[in-house]
C-alpha positions in Angstrom: 24.6 -1.1 -21.3 22.1 2.1 -21.1 22.9 4.9 -19.1 22.2 4.4 -14.9 19.6 7.4 -15.3 17.7 5.7 -18.4 17.2 2.7 -16.4 13.5 2.1 -16.1 13.5 0.6 -12.7 15.7 3.6 -11.5 13.1 5.9 -13.3 9.8 4.1 -11.2 11.8 4.5 -8.1 12.9 8.5 -8.7 9.1 8.5 -9.3 7.8 6.9 -6.0 10.4 8.7 -4.1 8.6 11.8 -5.3 5.7 10.6 -4.8 5.9 9.1 -1.3 7.7 12.2 -0.2 4.4 13.9 -0.7 2.6 11.9 1.5 5.1 10.4 4.3 4.9 14.0 6.4 1.0 13.0 6.8 1.8 9.5 7.4 4.2 10.2 10.5 1.9 12.7 11.7 -1.0 9.8 12.4 2.1 7.5 14.0 2.1 5.4 10.4 4.8 3.9 8.2 4.2 3.3 4.5 3.6 -0.2 4.5 1.1 0.3 7.8 -1.1 2.4 5.7 -1.1 -0.2 2.8 -2.2 -2.6 4.9 -5.1 0.0 6.4 -6.1 0.9 3.2 -6.1 -2.7 1.6 -7.9 -4.4 5.0 -10.6 -0.9 4.9 -11.4 -2.6 1.4 -12.5 -6.0 2.4 -14.1 -7.4 5.2 -11.8 -10.1 6.0 -8.4 -11.3 4.4 -6.5 -13.9 4.5 -3.0 -12.9 5.8 -1.2 -14.6 2.0 -3.3 -12.7 0.3 -3.0 -9.8 2.4 0.3 -9.9 1.7 0.0 -9.8 -2.4 -2.4 -7.0 -2.6 -0.3 -5.1 -0.1 3.2 -6.1 -2.1 5.1 -6.9 1.3 7.0 -9.8 2.2 5.7 -12.3 4.5 8.1 -11.5 7.7 8.0 -7.8 7.4 4.1 -8.2 7.1 4.0 -10.6 10.3 6.1 -7.8 12.2 3.2 -5.0 10.8 0.1 -7.0 11.9 1.5 -7.2 15.4 2.3 -3.4 15.6 -1.3 -2.8 14.2 -2.8 -5.6 16.7 -0.9 -4.4 19.3 -2.5 -0.9 18.6 -6.1 -1.9 18.2 -6.5 -0.7 14.4 -6.5 -4.8 13.2 -8.1 -7.8 14.4 -7.0 -11.3 13.9 -9.9 -14.2 13.7 -9.8 -17.8 12.8 -11.5 -18.5 9.2 -14.7 -20.6 10.1 -14.0 -22.1 7.1 -10.6 -23.7 7.6 -9.4 -23.4 11.1 -6.0 -23.4 10.6 -5.9 -19.9 8.8 -6.0 -17.1 10.0 -7.9 -13.8 8.8 -7.5 -10.0 9.2 -10.2 -7.0 9.6 -9.7 -3.6 10.0 -11.0 -2.6 13.6 -13.2 0.0 14.4 -10.1 2.3 15.7 -8.3 1.6 12.7 -11.1 2.8 10.8 -11.4 6.0 12.5 -7.6 6.5 12.0 -8.4 5.9 8.3 -11.1 8.9 8.5 -8.3 11.4 10.3 -5.8 10.8 7.4 -7.8 10.3 4.5 -8.4 14.4 4.1 -5.5 14.9 4.4 -3.8 12.5 1.9 -6.8 13.4 -0.6 -5.7 16.9 -0.5 -2.2 15.7 -1.2 -3.6 13.5 -4.0 -5.3 17.3 -5.4 -2.2 18.9 -5.0 -0.4 16.2 -7.1 -3.4 16.3 -9.7 -3.1 19.9 -9.8 1.0 20.2 -10.4 1.3 17.3 -13.0 -2.4 17.6 -14.8 -5.2 15.7 -14.0 -5.4 14.1 -17.5 -2.1 13.0 -17.8 -2.1 11.6 -13.9 -4.9 9.6 -15.5 -2.5 8.7 -18.6 -0.1 7.9 -16.2 -2.4 5.6 -13.9 -3.5 3.8 -17.6 0.2 3.3 -19.1 1.5 2.1 -15.8 -1.3 -0.6 -15.4 -1.1 -1.6 -19.0 3.0 -2.3 -18.7 2.1 -4.3 -15.4 -0.3 -6.3 -17.4 2.5 -7.0 -20.4 5.3 -7.9 -18.9 3.7 -9.3 -15.9 0.5 -8.9 -14.2 0.5 -11.0 -11.6 3.5 -9.8 -8.9 4.5 -12.1 -5.9 6.2 -9.3 -3.3 8.6 -12.4 -2.9 10.9 -11.2 -5.2 13.2 -8.9 -3.6 11.4 -5.4 -4.4 9.4 -4.1 -0.9 8.3 -0.7 0.2 
């Protein structure tokens, strides 16, 4: 068995933690968790989305997503509606208040991205994105959040 420090999952987790450590203070300043931000960003990219599809694109487990959605809805950041094509299903969208919050958070978020690109190198960062995408596609591009990984 390979040395624990050479484990690919651990290396990816360490890198993720190093990156998220840069973003967390900005999110906290606006009263957001990483998962809430992921949901708001996913909702901002679409007009409406079904809950199970949101879970897939935001890579969150159903129970966690339900709890987070309740909080975001109570804060007026998202809206739930009945799907006009299937009255048994609900769809979500980001509210005007949610879009205003994104507009407040985004400038600092972009500054953090720029800082990371400056320190690590813009070309290396682009290459890393490409390699991670290729890795994902080669070993299982259609991932399911119910595999036990969260966050």
